[in-house]
ZAMARGU-4260 file (C-alpha; in steps of 0.2 Angstrom, whole numbers, plus 5000, padded with zeros to 4 digits):
<rodrens>
0) 4963/4948/5075 | 4951/4947/5060 | 4950/4930/5052 | 4956/4928/5034 | 4944/4913/5032
5) 4929/4921/5039 | 4914/4910/5035 | 4897/4917/5028 | 4891/4933/5023 | 4893/4941/5006
10) 4906/4950/4997 | 4903/4967/5005 | 4905/4959/5022 | 4923/4956/5017 | 4927/4974/5012
15) 4928/4984/4997 | 4945/4990/4992 | 4948/5005/4979 | 4964/5006/4970 | 4968/5022/4959
20) 4977/5019/4943 | 4988/5031/4932 | 4984/5035/4914 | 4987/5025/4898 | 5003/5015/4898
25) 5005/5017/4917 | 4991/5005/4923 | 5001/4990/4927 | 5006/4995/4945 | 4989/4998/4950
30) 4983/4982/4942 | 4996/4972/4952 | 4991/4981/4968 | 4972/4977/4965 | 4976/4959/4961
35) 4985/4958/4977 | 4971/4965/4987 | 4959/4953/4979 | 4969/4938/4982 | 4972/4942/5000
40) 4953/4942/5003 | 4945/4958/5000 | 4927/4954/4995 | 4927/4967/4981 | 4941/4977/4972
45) 4938/4991/4961 | 4951/5000/4950 | 4948/5019/4948 | 4955/5024/4931 | 4955/5040/4921
50) 4946/5040/4904 | 4963/5038/4894 | 4966/5021/4902 | 4948/5014/4903 | 4950/5003/4888
55) 4968/4998/4892 | 4962/4992/4910 | 4946/4984/4904 | 4955/4972/4892 | 4967/4966/4906
60) 4955/4962/4921 | 4941/4950/4925 | 4937/4948/4943 | 4942/4966/4947 | 4929/4980/4944
65) 4932/4996/4935 | 4926/5014/4938 | 4930/5029/4928 | 4938/5043/4938 | 4941/5058/4927
70) 4946/5070/4941 | 4946/5074/4959 | 4928/5078/4959 | 4924/5061/4952 | 4935/5053/4965
75) 4926/5062/4979 | 4909/5056/4972 | 4915/5038/4971 | 4920/5038/4989 | 4903/5044/4995
80) 4900/5025/4994 | 4903/5020/5012 | 4905/5002/5008 | 4923/5007/5001 | 4933/5005/5017
85) 4951/5004/5010 | 4960/5014/4997 | 4977/5012/4989 | 4984/5028/4981 | 5000/5030/4972
90) 5006/5015/4961 | 5008/5021/4943 | 4998/5037/4948 | 5010/5050/4940 | 5017/5066/4947
95) 5007/5079/4937 | 4994/5091/4942 | 4980/5078/4940 | 4988/5066/4951 | 4992/5079/4964
100) 4973/5084/4963 | 4968/5066/4968 | 4980/5066/4983 | 4973/5083/4988 | 4955/5076/4986
105) 4959/5062/4998 | 4968/5073/5011 | 4959/5089/5009 | 4948/5096/5023 | 4929/5094/5020
110) 4932/5078/5010 | 4938/5061/5018 | 4950/5068/5032 | 4957/5050/5032 | 4942/5042/5040
115) 4945/5028/5028 | 4961/5017/5029 | 4973/5022/5015 | 4989/5015/5009 | 5000/5029/5001
120) 5013/5021/4990 | 5025/5026/4976 | 5020/5042/4967 | 5008/5047/4981 | 5023/5047/4993
125) 5033/5059/4982 | 5018/5070/4980 | 5016/5071/4999 | 5034/5075/5000 | 5032/5090/4988
130) 5017/5098/4998 | 5021/5101/5016 | 5002/5103/5020 | 4999/5086/5014 | 5010/5078/5028
135) 5000/5087/5041 | 4983/5079/5035 | 4989/5062/5039 | 4984/5051/5054 | 4985/5033/5060
140) 4973/5028/5047 | 4986/5031/5034 | 5000/5019/5030 | 5016/5026/5021 | 5026/5013/5012
145) 5043/5021/5006 | 5058/5013/5000 | 5075/5022/5004 | 5074/5035/4991 | 5056/5039/4995
150) 5060/5040/5014 | 5073/5052/5010 | 5061/5063/5001 | 5048/5062/5014 | 5060/5064/5029
155) 5076/5072/5023 | 5083/5076/5040 | 5079/5059/5047 | 5087/5051/5032 | 5103/5061/5034
160) 5104/5057/5052 | 5102/5038/5048 | 5115/5039/5035 | 5127/5048/5047 | 5123/5037/5062
165) 5125/5020/5053 | 5140/5016/5065 | 5131/5023/5080 | 5115/5019/5090 | 5103/5028/5078
170) 5097/5014/5067 | 5083/5011/5055 | 5071/5007/5069 | 5074/5023/5077 | 5072/5032/5061
175) 5056/5024/5056 | 5049/5028/5074 | 5054/5046/5072 | 5046/5047/5054 | 5029/5039/5061
180) 5029/5051/5076 | 5032/5066/5064 | 5019/5061/5051 | 5006/5054/5063 | 5004/5039/5051
185) 5010/5021/5051 | 5027/5020/5042 | 5033/5005/5033 | 5051/5008/5028 | 5054/4994/5015
190) 5070/4985/5012 | 5079/4968/5016 | 5077/4974/5034 | 5059/4981/5034 | 5054/4992/5049
195) 5035/4996/5053 | 5032/5009/5066 | 5016/5017/5073 | 5015/5035/5079 | 5013/5029/5097
200) 5031/5022/5096 | 5027/5003/5093 | 5038/4996/5080 | 5041/4979/5072 | 5056/4973/5062
205) 5055/4961/5048 | 5071/4954/5041 | 5071/4945/5024 | 5088/4938/5028 | 5097/4922/5032
210) 5084/4908/5032 | 5071/4921/5027 | 5081/4928/5013 | 5070/4932/4997 | 5082/4941/4985
215) 5069/4938/4971 | 5058/4952/4978 | 5071/4964/4970 | 5060/4964/4954 | 5049/4978/4947
220) 5031/4978/4954 | 5034/4968/4970 | 5031/4984/4980 | 5015/4987/4971 | 5009/4970/4976
225) 5014/4973/4994 | 5003/4989/4994 | 4989/4978/4987 | 4991/4965/5001 | 4990/4979/5014
230) 4975/4987/5006 | 4966/4970/5005 | 4969/4967/5024 | 4963/4984/5028 | 4947/4980/5018
235) 4945/4964/5028 | 4945/4974/5044 | 4963/4973/5050 | 4970/4987/5060 | 4983/4997/5050
240) 4998/4992/5060 | 4993/4974/5060 | 4989/4974/5041 | 5006/4981/5037 | 5014/4968/5048
245) 5004/4953/5041 | 5006/4959/5023 | 5025/4961/5025 | 5027/4943/5032 | 5016/4936/5018
250) 5025/4945/5004 | 5041/4938/5009 | 5034/4921/5012 | 5026/4921/4994 | 5043/4925/4987
255) 5052/4911/4997 | 5039/4898/4992 | 5040/4903/4973 | 5059/4905/4973 | 5070/4909/4958
260) 5062/4916/4943 | 5049/4926/4953 | 5041/4941/4944 | 5028/4952/4953 | 5013/4944/4944
265) 5018/4928/4953 | 5016/4935/4971 | 4997/4935/4972 | 4995/4918/4963 | 5006/4910/4976
270) 4997/4917/4990 | 4983/4904/4991 | 4995/4889/4995 | 5005/4900/5008 | 4988/4904/5017
275) 4983/4885/5016 | 5000/4881/5024 | 4996/4892/5038 | 4980/4883/5041 | 4987/4866/5041
</rodrens>
């Protein structure tokens, strides 16, 4: 397993994560994800922003980098840099034609073909659900991070079967495994009982309940930070399944350590003491 405390080297040895932002007034989610990726150890994190949001983002960031991404052609040009080894697409992205073009640029044949490890979150999940061909382009380098509503849009028949089978043997683990097998991607089905499944049938169960309860995670932006944690671990060299599992555990642990009053911005800032406690 890659070491979060790897010694030596320079920033690019610790990975370069790229997070795409939505337009003006919709940049907060991407900034939360980018901060999470940076805090969890990515050597460099760049926010890709449309021209309309460039000044808004520039006034809100310090350690994060900024790159202007006007359209899908600009995104393809940016990603010619092989040092960018992890991508987060979706938080605050929007659902318009411009956003759909960015998703297609990532998924389209002749471009990346998912050779990079990519987290698809939030609006990117809805856009994948709206375009059947987008689902077929996924592979095990992709991580889908749906909540219940997004899962139902992506996999309506599986969600219906889960809803009908809540009193039978068809449970959330079975549903997530089926979704991963169908999509060919890692699926992280969020909730108080989070399930993570690999297309090969492996699955893990993460319950934020009882002595691991973290009700404070029910706050706007918490999922964006989780997407950033995963992206940062991908940049560090974690395999997608392991990145999803480790980020999920750390996400809950950060909320438990902080406690009542948590807001999404707190999660990346409480991560350092959580990591230090693991080393003790």
